[in-house]
N, C-alpha and C positions, 0 to 999 in steps of 0.2 A: 440392490446395487448402491454403492457409495459414490456420491458425486463430489468432486473436489474442484474448487475454484483455483484459478491461477493466482499467484501472489499479487497483491495490490501494493503499490508504492505511493507514498504521499510526499509532497514537497512543501516546506514552509520557508518563506523568504522574509527576513527581518521580523520574525515573530508574528507575521500576519496570519490570516486564515490558512488552514491546510488545503492544498489542492491535490485531489487524486490524479495520479498520472495514468496515461494510457498503459494498459496491462502489458503490452509487448515492448514497452520502452526499454532501451538498453541503458541501464542505470550507470554502468561503468563509463560509457561514452558521454552520458549527460554530466556526470561528475567532472570529467575532463574538460568539457565545454564550459562548465561553470567556473572551474579554476582559471582557465585562460581568460574568460570574460571579466572575472573579478579583478584579476591582476592589472587589467588595462582599462577598466571602466567601459565595458561593452555590453551589448545586448546578448542574451542567450534565449534561444527558442526551444519550446517543448510543447507537447500535445497533452491535453487533459483527458481523463477517462471519458468525458462526454464528447470528445472529438474537437474541442476548441483549440485553436493555435494561440499560444501565449508567448509574448516577448517581454523579457524583464531586463531592465538595465541594472547591471551589477557593478559594484565598485569594491576596492579593497576593504571598505567598511561594512559591506553587506554580510549578513548572517544567513546562511542557507543550511537547512536541515532536510535530509531525505530519510524517510523511514520506510523500510520494506516490511510489510505486515506478514505474519506467518500464514501458511495455507489454512483455510478454514473448511471444515466439513459442512456441507449444506444439508445432507440427509444421511442418516445411518440406518443400516438394516439392523434393527434391534430385535433379537429373538427373546420373547418373554420367557422367564425362567419356568421350568417344569417342576412339578412335584411340591409346590408350595401351598397347595389348597388347604392343608390342615393347620397352617400357621396363623396366629392371631394377626389381625389387620395392622396393629401398631408395630409389628416387627417387620412389615414389608416396606 
């Protein structure tokens, strides 16, 4: 059975360390809150992957990047190839 993780998003504010976001975070809504907060120098709140609640003061000069990482396969069902017993090891 193949196990697939949910997409992970990370946020970087003013080129500081990346912060993994909670996996069920609504990225579109977060972007909207960031745009509103940055326009008026206000705080925006979000939750990290570890469950911490973070408030960040954003201004028109803030630089915010959000990256949504692709799905990653944790484990694959790999079937070993059959009929290769007679091949030299350096070809495998």
